[in-house]
Structures are given as C-alpha cells and as structure tokens.
N, C-alpha and C positions, 0 to 999 in steps of 0.2 A: 739653691733651693734648700730649705731645711726640712728634714723628715725625722720626727721624734728627737729633735734637738741636735741631730747630726748633720754635718755638711755632706750633701750628696753631689758627686761630680756629674755635671751635665755633659752629655755626649754631643759632638757636632751634629747638627741637622744636615742631612744629605740633600743639598740643593744643587747637585751636579758639580759642586766645587771640589769635593773630596770623595774618593772612592772608599770602599770598605777597609782598606789598609791605611787610611789617613793620608793618602797622597793627594797632592794639590795639582790641579790642572794649570797649565801655563797661563791661560787667559785669566783665571782667577787670581794668580799671583800678580799679573800685570795690573789688574784692577786694584789690588791692595797697594801696590807700589805707587800707582797714580793718585790714589786717595791720600796716601802718606805724604806725597810731594805737594799735593794741593793744600793740605793742612799746614804745611810748613812753608808754603809759598816758594818752593824750590823748583827749578826746571827739571823736567824729565822728558827724554826722547826715546822712542822705540823704533828701531830700524828693522823693517821686515822685508829686506831685499830678498826677492825670490830667485836666488841663484841655486847652486848645488847645495842640497841639504835644506833643513827647515828650521834653523836656529835663528833666534832674534838677538839683536844687540841692544842693550839698554844703557843709556847714559843718564846718570842722576848726580846732580851737584858736582860736576867735573870728574866723576868716576864712571868707569864703564865695565860691563860684564856681558857674558853671553848666556842666554837661556835656551836650553834645548826644548824640543817639542815633546808633547805627551805628558805622562804622569810624572810629577816631581816629588821625590821623597822628602820627608821633613828635614833630613840632613842636607839635602841639596838646596832646599829653600833657605835654610840658615846660612849656607855658604854664599848664596846669591846676595842675601841681605848684608852679610858681613863685607863682601866685596864692594857693595855700594855704600858702605858706611852707615847702615841703618841699625845694625845690632852690634 
C-alpha cells in the first residue's frame, strides 16, 4: 500500500494462524508446506502417530523432519523449511 508516496508495511491479518508475537501454529505451517508441495508437484507425507508426545514427522521430497506441537517461532519455522530443503 502506498500512503503519501511512501511504502507502508502491512501487518499479518490474524486469522488464527499467527498469534500476537508472530508465531505460527503447527497446522498453519502444515497447510503452507502442503500448498508448496502441491505447486511443485512433489510428494509430502505427514505422520501423526499418536504415541508418547505430540510431535509430527514430515517427509518432503526424500527429506524428513519433526514438528513439535503448539506455537512455532519464526526461527523454528525457518529451521523446519531448511531441513526440508525449502529455503
């Protein structure tokens, strides 16, 4: 958006995906990863075995990582994407 000829940074709309600290929920990250995989026609699998703990395992294009439950910090999201070869 331009305002008086200056670029104004838009804030994220809070649709339940991010909290006030900019953290992302696990389900929102999974939606982003699935959309990314769909665009690139790459396989993605999410393993939600309900054993001890509530971590999910994600396999994308022959790479695998673990995603914890709850709020995910921006740094943790970058780490997950890097481990999957996305960033």
